C-alpha positions in Angstrom: 0.0 0.0 0.0 1.3 3.4 -1.0 2.0 5.9 1.8 0.1 9.1 2.1 3.1 11.1 1.0 3.5 8.9 -2.1 -0.1 9.5 -3.0 0.3 13.2 -2.5 3.3 13.3 -4.8 1.5 11.3 -7.4 -1.5 13.7 -7.3 0.7 16.7 -7.6 2.7 15.2 -10.5 -0.6 14.2 -12.3 -1.9 17.7 -12.0 1.4 19.2 -13.2 1.2 16.9 -16.3 -2.4 18.1 -16.8 -1.3 21.7 -16.8 1.6 21.0 -19.2 -0.8 19.3 -21.5 -3.2 22.3 -21.5 -0.4 24.8 -21.9 1.0 23.1 -25.0 -2.4 23.2 -26.7 -3.3 26.8 -25.8 -4.1 28.6 -29.1 -5.5 31.7 -30.7 -8.9 31.3 -28.9 -7.2 32.7 -25.8 -6.4 36.0 -27.6 -10.0 36.1 -28.9 -11.2 35.8 -25.3 -8.9 38.5 -24.1 -9.9 40.9 -26.8 -13.6 40.4 -26.2 -13.2 41.1 -22.5 -10.9 44.1 -23.0 -13.1 45.7 -25.7 -16.5 45.3 -24.0 -18.2 48.2 -22.4 -19.9 45.9 -20.0 -19.0 43.5 -17.3 -17.6 39.9 -17.5 -20.1 37.5 -15.9 -18.9 34.1 -14.9 -21.2 31.1 -14.4 -20.7 27.5 -13.4 -22.3 24.7 -11.5 -20.8 22.8 -8.6 -17.0 22.6 -8.5 -16.9 24.7 -11.7 -19.0 27.3 -9.9 -16.5 27.5 -7.0 -13.7 28.0 -9.4 -15.8 30.5 -11.3 -16.2 32.6 -8.1 -12.5 32.7 -7.6 -11.9 33.8 -11.2 -14.6 36.5 -10.9 -12.9 37.8 -7.7 -9.5 37.9 -9.4 -10.9 39.8 -12.3 -12.7 42.3 -10.2 -9.6 43.0 -8.0 -7.4 43.6 -11.0 -9.4 46.0 -13.1 -11.9 43.8 -14.9 -15.5 44.5 -13.7 -16.8 41.0 -13.0 -19.2 39.0 -10.9 -20.3 35.4 -10.5 -23.8 34.2 -11.4 -25.2 30.9 -10.2 -26.9 29.2 -13.2 -29.9 28.1 -11.2 -30.5 31.6 -9.9 -29.8 32.9 -13.4 -32.5 30.7 -14.9 -35.0 32.0 -12.2 -34.6 35.7 -12.7 -31.0 36.8 -12.3 -30.6 36.9 -16.1 -32.2 40.3 -15.7 -28.8 41.5 -14.6 -27.2 40.5 -17.9 -26.8 43.4 -20.3 -26.2 42.9 -24.0 -22.7 44.4 -23.8 -21.6 41.9 -21.1 -19.2 39.1 -21.8 -20.5 35.8 -20.4 -18.0 33.1 -19.4 -19.7 29.7 -18.9 -17.7 26.9 -17.2 -18.4 23.2 -17.4 -15.8 20.5 -17.7 -18.1 18.2 -19.6 -19.7 21.0 -21.6 -23.0 19.3 -21.0 -24.1 20.8 -17.7 -27.9 21.2 -18.1 -28.2 24.2 -15.8 -25.6 26.1 -17.9 -26.9 25.0 -21.3 -30.4 26.3 -20.5 -29.0 29.8 -20.4 -27.7 29.7 -24.0 -30.9 30.7 -25.8 -31.2 33.8 -23.7 -27.6 34.7 -24.1 -27.8 34.3 -27.9 -31.0 36.3 -28.1 -29.4 39.0 -25.8 -26.4 39.3 -28.1 -23.9 38.4 -25.4 -20.4 37.3 -26.3 -20.1 33.8 -24.8 -16.8 32.3 -23.8 -16.9 28.6 -22.9 -14.4 26.9 -20.6 -14.7 23.2 -21.0 -12.7 20.0 -21.2 -14.6 18.8 -24.3 -14.0 20.7 -27.5 -16.9 19.0 -29.2 -19.4 19.5 -26.4 -22.7 21.3 -26.7 -21.4 24.3 -24.7 -18.2 24.7 -26.7 -20.0 24.3 -30.0 -22.6 27.0 -29.1 -20.2 29.6 -27.8 -18.3 32.4 -29.7 -15.0 31.3 -28.1 -13.8 28.1 -26.5 -11.0 27.8 -24.0 -10.0 24.1 -23.8 -9.0 22.9 -20.3 -9.0 19.2 -21.2 -6.5 17.1 -19.1 -5.3 13.5 -19.8 -6.7 12.3 -16.5 -8.0 13.3 -13.1 -5.6 13.0 -10.1 -8.4 11.1 -8.3 -7.5 7.3 -8.7 -11.2 6.6 -9.3 -11.4 9.2 -12.1 -14.5 10.6 -10.4 -13.6 13.6 -8.2 -12.8 16.8 -10.2 -9.1 17.3 -9.4 -6.8 17.9 -12.4 -9.7 19.4 -14.3 -10.6 22.0 -11.7 -6.9 22.9 -11.3 -6.7 23.4 -15.1 -9.8 25.6 -15.0 -8.4 27.6 -12.1 -5.1 28.1 -13.9 -6.8 29.1 -17.1 -8.6 31.8 -15.0 -5.3 33.0 -13.6 -3.9 33.1 -17.1 -6.8 35.3 -18.2 -6.4 37.5 -15.2 -2.7 38.1 -15.6 -3.0 38.6 -19.4 -5.8 41.2 -18.8 -3.6 43.0 -16.3 -0.8 43.2 -18.8 -3.0 44.6 -21.6 -4.5 47.1 -19.2 -1.1 48.2 -17.9 -2.4 47.4 -14.4 0.1 48.6 -11.7 0.6 48.1 -8.0 -1.1 51.5 -7.4 -4.2 50.2 -9.2 -4.2 47.0 -7.1 -3.9 49.0 -3.9 -7.0 51.1 -4.8 -9.1 47.9 -4.8 -7.4 46.5 -1.7 -7.3 49.4 0.8 -7.5 47.0 3.7 -4.4 45.0 2.7 -0.7 45.8 3.4 -0.1 47.0 -0.1 -3.2 49.3 0.1 -1.9 50.7 3.4 1.5 51.4 1.9 0.3 53.1 -1.3 -2.9 54.8 -0.3 -2.3 56.0 3.3 -0.2 59.0 4.3 2.2 59.1 7.2 -0.2 61.4 8.9 -2.8 58.6 8.9 -0.5 56.1 10.6 1.8 58.1 12.9 1.6 58.3 16.6 1.1 61.9 17.7 -0.5 61.9 21.1 1.5 62.1 24.3 4.8 61.6 22.6 7.5 60.5 25.1 10.2 63.1 25.8 13.0 63.6 28.4 15.3 66.5 29.1 18.9 66.4 27.8 20.2 65.7 31.4 17.8 62.9 32.2 19.6 60.0 33.8 19.8 56.4 32.4 17.0 55.0 34.6 14.6 57.8 33.7 15.3 57.2 30.0 14.5 53.5 30.4 11.3 54.2 32.3 10.1 56.7 29.7 10.8 54.3 26.8 9.2 51.4 28.5 6.0 53.3 29.3 5.7 54.8 25.9 5.4 51.5 24.0 7.1 53.1 21.0 10.5 51.8 21.8 12.0 55.4 21.9 11.9 58.8 23.4 12.5 62.3 22.2 15.1 64.4 23.8 14.5 68.1 24.5 17.6 70.0 23.4 17.3 73.8 23.9 13.5 73.5 24.3 13.3 71.9 20.8 12.9 68.1 20.4 15.7 67.5 17.8 17.2 64.3 19.3 16.0 60.8 19.8 17.0 57.7 21.9 15.7 54.3 20.9 15.8 51.1 22.9 18.5 50.0 20.5 20.6 53.0 21.6 20.3 51.9 25.2 21.4 48.3 24.4 24.4 49.5 22.5 25.4 51.8 25.3 25.2 49.0 27.8 27.2 46.7 25.5 30.0 49.3 25.0 30.0 50.8 28.6 28.8 48.0 30.8 27.8 49.1 34.2 29.2 52.6 33.4 26.3 53.1 31.1 24.1 53.9 34.1 26.2 57.0 34.6 25.3 58.4 31.2 22.6 61.1 30.7 20.3 61.6 27.7 22.6 63.9 25.7 25.4 61.4 25.9 23.3 58.7 24.1 20.9 60.7 21.9 21.1 60.7 18.1 21.2 64.4 17.1 19.2 65.6 14.2 17.7 62.1 13.4 16.0 61.4 10.1 12.6 62.9 9.8 9.9 62.8 7.2 6.8 64.8 6.2 3.4 63.8 7.4 2.3 64.1 3.7 4.6 61.3 2.5 2.8 58.1 1.6 3.5 55.0 3.6 5.3 53.2 0.8 7.9 56.1 0.6 8.2 56.1 4.4 8.9 52.3 4.5 11.5 52.8 1.7 13.3 55.4 3.9 13.3 53.0 6.8 14.6 50.0 4.7 17.3 52.1 3.1 18.6 53.3 6.5 18.1 50.1 8.3 15.8 51.6 11.0 12.3 50.9 12.3 11.1 54.3 13.4 11.1 57.8 12.0 10.3 61.3 13.4 7.6 63.1 11.6 8.1 66.9 11.3 6.0 69.7 9.9 7.2 73.3 9.8 10.4 72.1 11.6 8.3 70.8 14.5 8.0 67.2 15.6 4.3 66.2 15.2 4.6 62.4 15.4 6.5 59.2 15.3 6.1 56.5 12.7 6.9 52.9 13.6 7.3 50.0 11.2 
């Protein structure tokens, strides 16, 4: 009996071979599909039943997040009223590995009458769905990874990858950039970096500060209580110096017990790097990475107004 690891490796290898088989047979129909989606003034609607529908939801989500207006439509709901959402200018992608899924085929008369451009994604080039579509993307695979040849495995992977290929090709044609991606993902790390300003993320309330003659223990206590890992140092009534917890560690490593005799001005970094609150977060992170630091002062009109932590 094969081990679980052996079975897993065989499944992965079978699916790799399926993708290779599909890639070698990819033809001009792919470009037809891309041109239809790019040139439409409508949306791209994706439809599929069962496992194909699950893959279709992922493809629709990928399209929508990368500049191609798209949504998923369940074929059963479509047949019972949701077809009212389909405009003539919309491109309709129908997914069915067999190309004979009844719930999907029932939609074809409406789509033809509605003048929709229909793209079929099937594993059977001679199927009813493929034959009655304007464009067919073939996701046939030699065999399923399931040893019973029953559970959709290699075929669903091929469909998913075909969707990814469409997504990336559309991004390339549209000249889609990271800034565009960030606009659709404001809650993600990329969106935070590219859309938010330093002003939105900096700490500005009750910034820690010590006098230039503060002793070592006072500095430690101030940094610990601030939860920022640093404190400002007031020099001539203007906060132009900074001490970080790293500065304290380095002082202790180099001075040993004598470090406790140091005062703030002995340790502080004078005129530390500062940025504008109007800088976007991506630019601020680039400054941190280039300087090998994890915090920055934020200054406006030569006055410290905040601290930015990575």
